[in-house]
VMD Tcl script that builds the backbone (N, CA, C; Angstrom):
set m [mol new atoms 258]
animate dup $m
set s [atomselect $m all]
$s set {name element resname resid chain x y z} {
  {N N MET 1 A 68.099 -57.005 7.018}
  {CA C MET 1 A 66.887 -56.417 6.419}
  {C C MET 1 A 65.853 -55.666 7.263}
  {N N THR 2 A 65.618 -54.615 7.026}
  {CA C THR 2 A 64.887 -53.742 7.764}
  {C C THR 2 A 63.413 -54.037 7.777}
  {N N VAL 3 A 62.825 -54.329 8.620}
  {CA C VAL 3 A 61.314 -54.494 8.759}
  {C C VAL 3 A 60.466 -53.179 8.877}
  {N N ILE 4 A 59.686 -53.029 7.702}
  {CA C ILE 4 A 58.728 -51.823 7.648}
  {C C ILE 4 A 57.341 -52.165 8.296}
  {N N PRO 5 A 56.792 -51.624 9.283}
  {CA C PRO 5 A 55.415 -51.963 9.767}
  {C C PRO 5 A 54.528 -51.838 8.767}
  {N N ASP 6 A 53.518 -52.601 8.815}
  {CA C ASP 6 A 52.240 -52.551 7.820}
  {C C ASP 6 A 51.480 -51.204 7.816}
  {N N SER 7 A 51.727 -50.607 8.994}
  {CA C SER 7 A 50.967 -49.222 8.965}
  {C C SER 7 A 51.750 -48.203 8.092}
  {N N VAL 8 A 53.124 -48.331 8.044}
  {CA C VAL 8 A 53.918 -47.455 7.366}
  {C C VAL 8 A 53.671 -47.542 5.793}
  {N N VAL 9 A 53.628 -49.088 5.488}
  {CA C VAL 9 A 53.324 -49.421 4.074}
  {C C VAL 9 A 52.030 -48.864 3.681}
  {N N GLN 10 A 51.087 -48.894 4.569}
  {CA C GLN 10 A 49.635 -48.376 4.128}
  {C C GLN 10 A 49.583 -46.966 3.913}
  {N N ALA 11 A 50.399 -46.219 5.063}
  {CA C ALA 11 A 50.678 -44.786 4.946}
  {C C ALA 11 A 51.019 -44.378 3.622}
  {N N LEU 12 A 52.264 -45.016 3.181}
  {CA C LEU 12 A 52.829 -44.742 1.913}
  {C C LEU 12 A 52.026 -45.103 0.751}
  {N N ALA 13 A 51.095 -45.991 0.869}
  {CA C ALA 13 A 50.294 -46.379 -0.080}
  {C C ALA 13 A 49.062 -45.293 -0.366}
  {N N ASP 14 A 48.737 -44.917 0.781}
  {CA C ASP 14 A 47.670 -43.877 0.837}
  {C C ASP 14 A 48.110 -42.409 0.081}
  {N N GLU 15 A 49.553 -42.159 0.037}
  {CA C GLU 15 A 50.171 -41.183 -0.518}
  {C C GLU 15 A 50.655 -41.499 -2.114}
  {N N GLY 16 A 50.361 -42.810 -2.398}
  {CA C GLY 16 A 50.519 -43.017 -3.998}
  {C C GLY 16 A 51.979 -43.751 -3.993}
  {N N PHE 17 A 52.611 -44.152 -3.107}
  {CA C PHE 17 A 53.898 -44.703 -2.941}
  {C C PHE 17 A 53.843 -46.151 -2.560}
  {N N ALA 18 A 54.945 -46.994 -3.052}
  {CA C ALA 18 A 55.092 -48.459 -2.317}
  {C C ALA 18 A 56.311 -48.345 -1.477}
  {N N ALA 19 A 56.261 -49.323 -0.733}
  {CA C ALA 19 A 57.461 -49.463 0.198}
  {C C ALA 19 A 58.681 -49.502 -0.551}
  {N N THR 20 A 58.610 -50.329 -1.751}
  {CA C THR 20 A 59.894 -50.493 -2.608}
  {C C THR 20 A 60.489 -49.080 -3.176}
  {N N ASP 21 A 59.682 -48.069 -2.986}
  {CA C ASP 21 A 60.032 -46.766 -3.536}
  {C C ASP 21 A 61.096 -46.135 -2.502}
  {N N ILE 22 A 61.174 -46.774 -1.166}
  {CA C ILE 22 A 62.037 -46.021 -0.214}
  {C C ILE 22 A 63.514 -46.835 -0.232}
  {N N GLU 23 A 63.509 -47.834 -1.174}
  {CA C GLU 23 A 64.681 -48.656 -1.078}
  {C C GLU 23 A 65.885 -47.839 -1.610}
  {N N GLY 24 A 66.953 -47.574 -0.960}
  {CA C GLY 24 A 68.028 -46.850 -1.364}
  {C C GLY 24 A 67.821 -45.412 -0.999}
  {N N LEU 25 A 66.736 -44.958 -0.721}
  {CA C LEU 25 A 66.519 -43.416 -0.367}
  {C C LEU 25 A 67.096 -42.967 0.582}
  {N N THR 26 A 67.577 -41.904 0.606}
  {CA C THR 26 A 68.395 -41.367 1.772}
  {C C THR 26 A 67.571 -40.043 2.165}
  {N N ILE 27 A 67.594 -39.573 3.546}
  {CA C ILE 27 A 66.853 -38.489 4.030}
  {C C ILE 27 A 67.802 -37.531 4.590}
  {N N SER 28 A 67.747 -36.175 4.594}
  {CA C SER 28 A 68.533 -35.257 5.246}
  {C C SER 28 A 67.744 -34.354 5.961}
  {N N ALA 29 A 68.445 -33.414 6.561}
  {CA C ALA 29 A 67.755 -32.443 7.403}
  {C C ALA 29 A 66.876 -31.571 6.612}
  {N N ASN 30 A 67.238 -31.212 5.534}
  {CA C ASN 30 A 66.502 -30.281 4.625}
  {C C ASN 30 A 65.153 -31.105 4.357}
  {N N ASP 31 A 65.111 -32.358 4.176}
  {CA C ASP 31 A 64.082 -33.289 3.965}
  {C C ASP 31 A 62.971 -32.977 5.425}
  {N N VAL 32 A 63.521 -33.144 6.500}
  {CA C VAL 32 A 62.908 -33.006 7.553}
  {C C VAL 32 A 62.309 -31.599 7.672}
  {N N ARG 33 A 62.957 -30.561 7.266}
  {CA C ARG 33 A 62.381 -29.230 7.237}
  {C C ARG 33 A 61.292 -29.126 6.114}
  {N N ARG 34 A 61.384 -29.609 5.087}
  {CA C ARG 34 A 60.492 -29.583 4.154}
  {C C ARG 34 A 59.051 -30.238 4.414}
  {N N ALA 35 A 59.373 -31.152 5.472}
  {CA C ALA 35 A 58.151 -31.756 6.098}
  {C C ALA 35 A 57.339 -30.845 7.103}
  {N N GLY 36 A 58.169 -29.802 7.377}
  {CA C GLY 36 A 57.477 -28.939 8.392}
  {C C GLY 36 A 57.911 -28.983 9.737}
  {N N PHE 37 A 59.080 -29.787 9.986}
  {CA C PHE 37 A 59.616 -29.849 11.323}
  {C C PHE 37 A 60.791 -29.174 11.719}
  {N N CYS 38 A 60.796 -28.838 12.958}
  {CA C CYS 38 A 61.925 -27.890 13.286}
  {C C CYS 38 A 63.173 -28.826 13.636}
  {N N ALA 39 A 64.460 -28.111 13.743}
  {CA C ALA 39 A 65.806 -28.943 14.069}
  {C C ALA 39 A 65.774 -29.291 15.417}
  {N N SER 40 A 64.973 -28.489 16.387}
  {CA C SER 40 A 65.191 -28.980 17.833}
  {C C SER 40 A 64.391 -30.169 17.938}
  {N N GLY 41 A 63.096 -30.249 17.377}
  {CA C GLY 41 A 62.365 -31.591 17.336}
  {C C GLY 41 A 62.859 -32.644 16.723}
  {N N MET 42 A 63.528 -32.490 15.776}
  {CA C MET 42 A 63.979 -33.520 15.014}
  {C C MET 42 A 65.075 -34.105 15.892}
  {N N ARG 43 A 65.925 -33.217 16.710}
  {CA C ARG 43 A 66.876 -33.887 17.438}
  {C C ARG 43 A 66.330 -34.898 18.361}
  {N N ALA 44 A 65.428 -34.262 19.134}
  {CA C ALA 44 A 64.701 -35.131 20.166}
  {C C ALA 44 A 64.128 -36.482 19.595}
  {N N TRP 45 A 63.375 -36.146 18.422}
  {CA C TRP 45 A 62.792 -37.558 17.948}
  {C C TRP 45 A 64.015 -38.398 17.575}
  {N N LEU 46 A 64.944 -38.114 16.948}
  {CA C LEU 46 A 65.970 -38.934 16.669}
  {C C LEU 46 A 66.619 -39.582 17.959}
  {N N GLY 47 A 66.496 -38.894 18.933}
  {CA C GLY 47 A 67.147 -39.411 20.114}
  {C C GLY 47 A 66.364 -40.416 20.691}
  {N N GLU 48 A 64.936 -40.268 20.749}
  {CA C GLU 48 A 64.010 -41.118 21.165}
  {C C GLU 48 A 64.090 -42.666 20.396}
  {N N HIS 49 A 64.449 -42.411 19.188}
  {CA C HIS 49 A 64.570 -43.587 18.433}
  {C C HIS 49 A 65.892 -44.230 17.985}
  {N N ASP 50 A 66.830 -43.677 18.741}
  {CA C ASP 50 A 68.312 -44.064 18.842}
  {C C ASP 50 A 68.777 -43.988 17.281}
  {N N LEU 51 A 68.391 -42.925 16.681}
  {CA C LEU 51 A 68.896 -42.739 15.148}
  {C C LEU 51 A 69.666 -41.403 15.274}
  {N N SER 52 A 70.630 -41.566 14.334}
  {CA C SER 52 A 71.902 -40.788 14.132}
  {C C SER 52 A 71.532 -39.464 13.638}
  {N N LEU 53 A 71.742 -38.205 14.475}
  {CA C LEU 53 A 71.654 -37.251 13.933}
  {C C LEU 53 A 72.666 -36.581 12.954}
  {N N ASN 54 A 73.811 -37.099 12.948}
  {CA C ASN 54 A 74.870 -36.962 12.192}
  {C C ASN 54 A 74.505 -37.531 10.552}
  {N N ALA 55 A 73.859 -38.646 10.683}
  {CA C ALA 55 A 73.265 -39.252 9.464}
  {C C ALA 55 A 72.331 -38.268 8.581}
  {N N ILE 56 A 71.303 -37.810 9.485}
  {CA C ILE 56 A 70.453 -36.696 8.673}
  {C C ILE 56 A 71.048 -35.481 8.367}
  {N N VAL 57 A 71.856 -34.967 9.159}
  {CA C VAL 57 A 72.879 -33.859 8.763}
  {C C VAL 57 A 73.606 -33.881 7.483}
  {N N GLU 58 A 74.269 -35.120 7.251}
  {CA C GLU 58 A 74.970 -35.431 6.226}
  {C C GLU 58 A 74.247 -35.934 4.941}
  {N N GLY 59 A 72.903 -36.380 5.274}
  {CA C GLY 59 A 71.847 -36.442 4.192}
  {C C GLY 59 A 72.105 -37.979 3.672}
  {N N THR 60 A 72.491 -38.735 4.774}
  {CA C THR 60 A 72.902 -40.249 4.497}
  {C C THR 60 A 71.794 -41.089 5.184}
  {N N MET 61 A 70.849 -40.660 5.904}
  {CA C MET 61 A 69.788 -41.482 6.757}
  {C C MET 61 A 69.035 -42.267 5.660}
  {N N PRO 62 A 69.063 -43.621 5.782}
  {CA C PRO 62 A 68.413 -44.548 4.962}
  {C C PRO 62 A 66.737 -44.267 5.540}
  {N N ALA 63 A 66.068 -44.075 4.436}
  {CA C ALA 63 A 64.468 -44.020 4.601}
  {C C ALA 63 A 63.979 -45.257 5.303}
  {N N GLU 64 A 64.497 -46.385 5.006}
  {CA C GLU 64 A 64.179 -47.584 5.653}
  {C C GLU 64 A 64.217 -47.540 7.147}
  {N N ASP 65 A 65.346 -46.880 7.728}
  {CA C ASP 65 A 65.409 -46.607 9.096}
  {C C ASP 65 A 64.496 -45.856 9.723}
  {N N LEU 66 A 63.979 -44.929 8.925}
  {CA C LEU 66 A 62.983 -44.046 9.482}
  {C C LEU 66 A 61.689 -44.797 9.613}
  {N N ALA 67 A 61.497 -45.455 8.348}
  {CA C ALA 67 A 60.151 -46.253 8.261}
  {C C ALA 67 A 60.052 -47.302 9.507}
  {N N ALA 68 A 61.000 -47.900 9.707}
  {CA C ALA 68 A 61.197 -49.146 10.748}
  {C C ALA 68 A 60.633 -48.618 12.103}
  {N N THR 69 A 60.653 -47.127 12.201}
  {CA C THR 69 A 60.075 -46.640 13.579}
  {C C THR 69 A 58.557 -47.026 13.621}
  {N N GLY 70 A 57.836 -47.050 12.546}
  {CA C GLY 70 A 56.501 -46.991 12.461}
  {C C GLY 70 A 55.612 -45.741 12.992}
  {N N ASP 71 A 56.428 -44.533 12.837}
  {CA C ASP 71 A 55.916 -43.382 13.327}
  {C C ASP 71 A 55.540 -42.448 12.284}
  {N N ALA 72 A 54.406 -41.784 12.592}
  {CA C ALA 72 A 53.707 -40.864 11.513}
  {C C ALA 72 A 54.788 -39.768 11.223}
  {N N TYR 73 A 55.441 -39.351 12.121}
  {CA C TYR 73 A 56.466 -38.388 11.747}
  {C C TYR 73 A 57.459 -38.729 10.693}
  {N N ALA 74 A 57.859 -39.905 10.896}
  {CA C ALA 74 A 58.914 -40.656 10.013}
  {C C ALA 74 A 58.109 -40.581 8.449}
  {N N VAL 75 A 56.914 -41.040 8.458}
  {CA C VAL 75 A 56.027 -41.301 7.127}
  {C C VAL 75 A 55.970 -39.840 6.398}
  {N N LYS 76 A 55.739 -38.896 7.346}
  {CA C LYS 76 A 55.647 -37.431 6.745}
  {C C LYS 76 A 56.827 -37.061 6.258}
  {N N VAL 77 A 58.043 -37.270 6.781}
  {CA C VAL 77 A 59.341 -36.814 6.107}
  {C C VAL 77 A 59.523 -37.567 5.060}
  {N N ILE 78 A 59.384 -39.097 5.019}
  {CA C ILE 78 A 59.686 -39.856 3.939}
  {C C ILE 78 A 58.748 -39.440 2.580}
  {N N VAL 79 A 57.520 -39.031 2.899}
  {CA C VAL 79 A 56.563 -38.687 1.840}
  {C C VAL 79 A 57.214 -37.332 1.395}
  {N N ALA 80 A 57.596 -36.477 2.144}
  {CA C ALA 80 A 57.990 -35.286 1.595}
  {C C ALA 80 A 59.262 -35.487 0.705}
  {N N ARG 81 A 60.347 -36.324 1.073}
  {CA C ARG 81 A 61.488 -36.619 0.181}
  {C C ARG 81 A 60.934 -37.244 -0.809}
  {N N LEU 82 A 59.824 -38.121 -0.984}
  {CA C LEU 82 A 59.521 -38.959 -2.370}
  {C C LEU 82 A 58.945 -38.025 -3.279}
  {N N LYS 83 A 58.161 -36.931 -2.689}
  {CA C LYS 83 A 57.552 -35.929 -3.473}
  {C C LYS 83 A 58.569 -35.194 -4.226}
  {N N ARG 84 A 59.815 -34.823 -3.624}
  {CA C ARG 84 A 60.713 -34.201 -3.986}
  {C C ARG 84 A 61.330 -34.802 -5.140}
  {N N GLY 85 A 61.416 -36.251 -5.249}
  {CA C GLY 85 A 62.026 -36.845 -6.345}
  {C C GLY 85 A 63.257 -37.422 -5.894}
  {N N LEU 86 A 63.659 -38.343 -6.728}
  {CA C LEU 86 A 64.992 -39.045 -6.415}
  {C C LEU 86 A 66.103 -38.223 -7.066}
}
mol reanalyze $m
mol bondsrecalc $m
mol representation Tube
mol addrep $m
């Protein structure tokens, strides 16, 4: 079970979403771009958090893995994905 920090749960709530909304949600490189981030920054950030670039490129990165970082960058990407819809 992935632990999502309270700060991320609150940030999602501030955007009108619940932590349960990200269960089973996947993130892609397009979601990262939609959130306003560039590919080179994404690569560096993923490396800092020991997350898979391939999973992002393939669109199979679990949103829970990003949320577990507790990082505001991750929250912005997840919110962009949630606003896009399931």
